[in-house]
N, C-alpha and C positions, 0 to 999 in steps of 0.2 A: 503493499498498498503506499503510496507517495503524495502524501498533503502539507501542504504549507499554508503559513499566514499569507493572504496576497494584501490585503489591505488591512489598514487600522482605523476605524470613523473616527475623526475629532470634529464637534460640534462648535461651528462659528458662528460668528454676529453677519459678518458679510464674504462673501465670495472673493471680490476682488480688494480688501483691505488683507485678507487672509494670506492671498497669493502674493499681496506687496510684500509680508511681513515673510513670508517663507524662503521667498525667491530673492530678497535685496537684501533681508536681513543675517538671515542664516545661510543662504546661499544654493538652498535648495533650486533643484530642476522643476520646472511643471511640465510634467508627464502628458496632463491631458486635462482640457476643460472642454466639457463637451456638453451644451445647452438640452436640456431633456424636456423644459417646460417654460413658460416666462418667469417662472419662479425657482426652479429648480436644475442645477448643472452637477455634472458630473465631474470633479475636480480632483486630481490627484497629483501630489509632490512628493518628492524624495531627496534625500541628499545626493550631489553629485557621484556615481558609478556604485550606488547603492544596488544591492540584490534585488530578490521579486517585489519586498512586501515595503509599502509606502502608504501616505498618510492619503486619506478620502475625506477631503474637507466638505463637509456636511452642514448646510446652511439649516442653523434651528426653525424649525416652521412653525410652532406653538410654543403657549408660557411656561408648559414643563421642560421642553428641549430649552428654551430660551434661557431658563434657571441652572442650565448646568453648563452655559458658553462659561470656561475658564476654572472649571471646578467639577472634571469629569471624576475625580479621583477624591471626592475628599478633602483637598488638600496635602496631598501625598506627591511626591514624584511621580509622573506620569508616562514618561518615554526618557529614553537614553541612548546616548547617541556617542558611540564609541569613536575615538581618533587615534590616527597613528601617531600626530604630532600637538599634542595637549596645547603646548604654550602656543605655537602658531595658531591654531583655531581660537582659544580661549580671546589671543589679542586681536585677531580677526573681529570678533562676536562685539570686545569691547570699542573696537572702533565704529562697528555699525550700531552702535548706541543699545546693544542687547542689555538688557538690567538683571545682574549676577544679585541674586539674594543672599547665596553664600559662598565665602571667597572659594579658591580653591586650596585644597588639604591632600597630603598624602595617607591613604589609607592601603590595608594590604593588598585589595586589588586593582590599586591605580592611582593617579592622583585625577581628583574630580572636584566640581564646582557646579553648583545648584544657579541656573538661571530660569528666566518666565518669558512665556510667549505673549502675543501680544494681549493674549485675554485672560492670562494669569496663571495659565497650565505650569507645573514645574517642569522642568528636564534637569537630567543630569549629561555633563559633557566631561564624559570618562577617559583617559587615555590609561588603559589597561599597564599592567605590569607584564613585562614579557613572560 
C-alpha cells in the first residue's frame, strides 16, 4: 500500500493576502490557483523544492471557520519547516519582516525558532542536527 499526505488545509481569511505572505515573505512557490466558483479557489503553496505535500489555502466560508483562522491548533505550533541552513533562512525571514515569537535555541534535535504566519499560526523553523 502506498499512501501519503498530499495537502494540509490551512484556513485563511483571504486568498490573495495569504498567497502574498507565503510566496513573498516565506519564499514558497505558488503551485496552483484555480477558481472553482465566484467565492472559492483551489490554492496550493509549498516551500521551493519540497516533496509532494503542500498547503491548501482554504478561505473560511462561515463564522465557525473564521473563528479558527490563526488558531487551528489552540495556540500550539502548527507546522514545521526543516532547513539545511538555519541561520541563512532565519535571517532571510527576519529581513522579510516575519515575526518570531521565540528566539533561536539549541535543542537536542537541532536549532529551532518559532515564528507566526500572517494570521498568528505558529511555525517551527528547524535546522536539524546531522
